[in-house]
N, C-alpha and C positions, 0 to 999 in steps of 0.2 A: 175330697176337696177341703174338708175341715182340717184334715191332717196336714195338708200342704200349707194352709193359712197359719196353723199353729206352729209348724216348723219354720216358716218364714219369719213369723214374729219372734220366735225364740232365737233365730240367727241374728236378727236385727238387734235384739237386746244384748246378745253376747258381743256383737260388733260394736255397739254403742258403749259398752262397759270397757272394752279393750282399746278404744280410741284414745290417742294421747290427749292430755289436757293442754289446751293452747290458750294463751292470753294475747289480746290485741291492745295496743296502746298508740296514742297520738300525742305528739309533742311539737310545739312551735316556739321559735325564737324570732324576735323582731328587732330591727335596728333602723335608725333613721339618720340621714345626712342631708346637708343642703348648703346653699350659698345665698347670701343676701343679695337682693336686687339693689342696684345703684342707679344713679342718674344715667350712666353710660351702658349698663348691661342688665339683662334679666337675671333673676335669681332662680335657683332650682331647689327642689326637695325630692328626696327619694326614700321610700320605706322598703326595706328588704325583709321578707318573711320567709324563714326556712322552716319547712314542715317535714316531719318524720313520722311514718307509720311503721310499727314493728310488731311482729308476731313472735312470741316467745314460747318455748316448750316448757314442760313441767320442771325442768332443771335450770331454767333461765337462759338457755341457749337460743340464739337468734335463728328462727326458722325462715323468716322472710323480713326484708326491710326495704323501704322505699323513701327516698328523699326527693324534695323538689323545692324550688325557690321562686317566689314572686317578687319582681322588682316593680314597684308602683312609683311612677315618676310624675312630677308636676313642674310647671314653669310659672314663675311670678314675674309679670312684665314690669317694666320701669313705672308704668301707670298703676300697678297694683292688681291687674287682672290675672286670674289663675287659669291655667290651661292644663287639663288632664287628658290622658289617652282615652279614647272611646272603648277600646278593648285591650285587655292585658292578658298576655299569655305567660305561662310559667316557662322556666328554662327548659324543662323536658318537652313542653309543647313546641317551643321554638325550634328545637333540633338544630339544624345547620344555621338557621336564622339568628341564633344567639351570636354566632361569629367569633367564637373563642379560638378556633383552630389556628388562625394566623398568628396569634400571640402565644400559643402553647408550645413549650419547648419539646413536647413529645408528639405534636401534631394531632392532638385529639380534641374533639368538641366536648362541651360541658356534659352533655347527656352520655357520652361514651365514658368519660372519667367517673361520673357518679355511678354508672352501671358497674364499673370495676370495683368501686368501694363497696357497693351493695353486695356484689358477689363475694368479696373478701370477708364481709361481716357474717355471712351465713355460716352457722355451725359454731360460732364463737359466743362467749359471754359478752354482755354489754361492756363490762369493765375492760375486757381485752381489746375491744375496738376503741373505746374512748380513751384508754390509757396507752395506746400504741406510741411507739417512738415517733417524734415529729421533729421537724427542722424549719428554719426560715430560709426562704429562697426568694431573692429579689423583692424583699419587703412583704412577702406572703408568709404569714406565720401558720403554724400547725399543719404544715405539709407533711404527709406521711413519709417517714424515714425507715421504711422496711422494704426489703428486696421484692416481696410479692407485689408491691404497688408502684415500684420505681418507674416502670415503663408504661403505666396505665392510669395513674392518678397523681397529679402534681398540684392539685388545688389546695387552698387553705381550707382546712376541715373543722375549724373551731365551732362554727355554728351547727355543723352536721353532728358533731359530738354532743353539744349541748342539747340539741333537739332530740337526739337518741336517748340521752339520760332522762329527759322529760317524758318521752314516749314510754320508756320502760317503767318509770314511776307511775304512770297512768294506766299501765296494762292491767286489764281485768279479764 
């Protein structure tokens, strides 16, 4: 029995020593927009927070990455009262409820497009993802301009790239 325990401990030590060194980082980018209330119309405000969690291997290659966005909205009435949502879901949580598919030139919902970008990023260096060729499409900037994503991700990716840079810088 003692031999079995010693052998098991030895194998665990060897396995632990040979395991790859991984780093995990989190980065967020926030932006706000809004309209003033007037005598005739309510005003609005919206905070968009893009979050990125990334796992990097010892060579700085992306092993895993996940992006999500929270859109926090409020209305300011003409009388000055502020109304906020009781519950806020992220774009990934909303799934089909985000309702991007009807406006998408490729007929894909937000969560489907971000999954394609996440899959594309795995195995690449952060700089290869954030420095990919981009284009402007119908006012959307930083749309991937590479064949691998042409039919699966047509979103503006600037905040995704910025949050990935921050996540990589924070990786420990």
